[in-house]
matplotlib code that plots the C-alpha trace (Angstrom):
import matplotlib.pyplot as plt

x = [-3.3, -6.7, -8.7, -11.9, -14.9, -17.7, -20.7, -21.5, -22.5, -19.4, -21.6, -22.0, -18.4, -16.0, -12.5, -8.7, -7.9, -10.7, -8.9, -10.1, -9.2, -10.0, -9.6, -10.6, -13.0, -14.0, -16.1, -14.2, -16.8, -19.7, -19.9, -23.0, -22.0, -21.7, -18.6, -16.7, -18.2, -16.7, -13.4, -12.9, -13.8, -11.5, -8.5, -10.1, -9.7, -6.2, -4.9, -5.5, -4.2, -1.4, -1.5, -1.3, 1.4, 1.3, -1.6, -3.5, -3.9, -5.6, -7.3, -11.5, -13.6, -16.6, -18.6, -17.0, -13.3, -10.3, -7.7, -8.5, -6.1, -6.7, -4.9, -5.8, -4.6, -2.6, -0.1, 0.9, 0.6, 3.0, 0.3, -3.5, -5.9, -5.9, -2.2, -2.4, -5.3, -2.5, 0.1, -2.1, -3.8, -0.2, 0.6, -2.5, -1.5, 2.1, 0.5, -1.4, 1.2, 3.6, 1.0, -0.5, -3.7, -5.2, -8.1, -8.1, -11.0, -10.5, -13.9, -14.9, -18.1, -18.9]
y = [5.2, 6.5, 4.7, 4.2, 2.3, 1.5, -0.7, -2.0, -5.9, -8.1, -8.3, -4.5, -4.1, -2.9, -3.4, -4.5, -6.5, -8.0, -9.3, -11.5, -12.4, -16.4, -17.6, -20.7, -19.0, -15.8, -15.1, -11.8, -11.6, -12.7, -14.2, -15.2, -16.0, -19.9, -19.8, -17.5, -19.4, -23.0, -21.6, -19.8, -23.6, -25.5, -22.8, -22.7, -26.4, -26.4, -23.8, -25.4, -29.0, -27.1, -28.2, -24.3, -22.3, -18.7, -16.8, -17.4, -14.8, -15.4, -13.9, -13.6, -12.2, -12.8, -10.2, -6.7, -7.9, -8.7, -10.2, -11.8, -12.7, -14.8, -14.8, -17.3, -16.7, -20.1, -18.3, -16.5, -18.3, -15.8, -13.3, -12.6, -12.1, -8.4, -7.9, -10.7, -8.8, -6.0, -7.8, -9.2, -5.9, -4.4, -7.3, -6.8, -3.2, -4.8, -6.5, -4.4, -1.3, -4.1, -5.4, -1.4, -2.6, 1.1, -0.1, -2.5, -3.5, -5.2, -8.0, -7.2, -7.4, -4.0]
z = [-15.4, -13.8, -11.2, -10.4, -9.5, -11.5, -10.0, -13.5, -13.5, -15.2, -18.5, -19.0, -18.2, -21.1, -20.0, -21.6, -18.9, -16.5, -12.6, -10.7, -7.2, -6.1, -2.5, -0.7, 2.1, 1.0, -2.0, -3.6, -6.5, -7.9, -11.7, -13.3, -16.6, -17.1, -19.5, -17.0, -13.9, -15.3, -16.0, -12.3, -11.1, -13.2, -12.4, -8.1, -8.5, -9.9, -7.8, -4.8, -6.0, -6.9, -10.4, -10.8, -9.4, -11.3, -12.0, -15.1, -18.2, -21.2, -24.2, -23.4, -25.8, -23.7, -21.1, -23.0, -21.7, -23.9, -21.6, -17.9, -15.1, -12.5, -8.5, -6.1, -2.5, -2.4, -4.5, -1.6, 2.1, 3.7, 4.1, 5.8, 2.4, 2.7, 1.7, -0.6, -3.1, -2.3, -4.2, -6.3, -7.2, -8.3, -9.9, -12.0, -12.8, -13.8, -16.3, -17.4, -17.9, -19.6, -21.8, -23.0, -21.1, -20.1, -18.7, -15.6, -13.7, -11.0, -10.1, -6.5, -4.5, -3.1]

ax = plt.figure().add_subplot(projection="3d")
ax.plot(x, y, z, "-o")
ax.set_aspect("equal")
plt.show()
């Protein structure tokens, strides 16, 4: 598996799996696409109200990505934010490996 840093905007990315981390206090990524903003707002609300208890995975034909995987820090309260990001990143790589999705992109502010 190859890891690389790409500073392109989400609209210009071409990837098999787009991974987004949500947090109640930190804005870890910036999204401008109205459809994705709406989805992330709904997911954030669901995670914070505890109606969603697992990460969200779906096909996503927008923004040049084929699938989307969303984690929220509320899914794991045992660790600080940075440890959670490492844990969720490992899970995202596992998702990509299990589903034969070789190109994984993490949407993070940098």
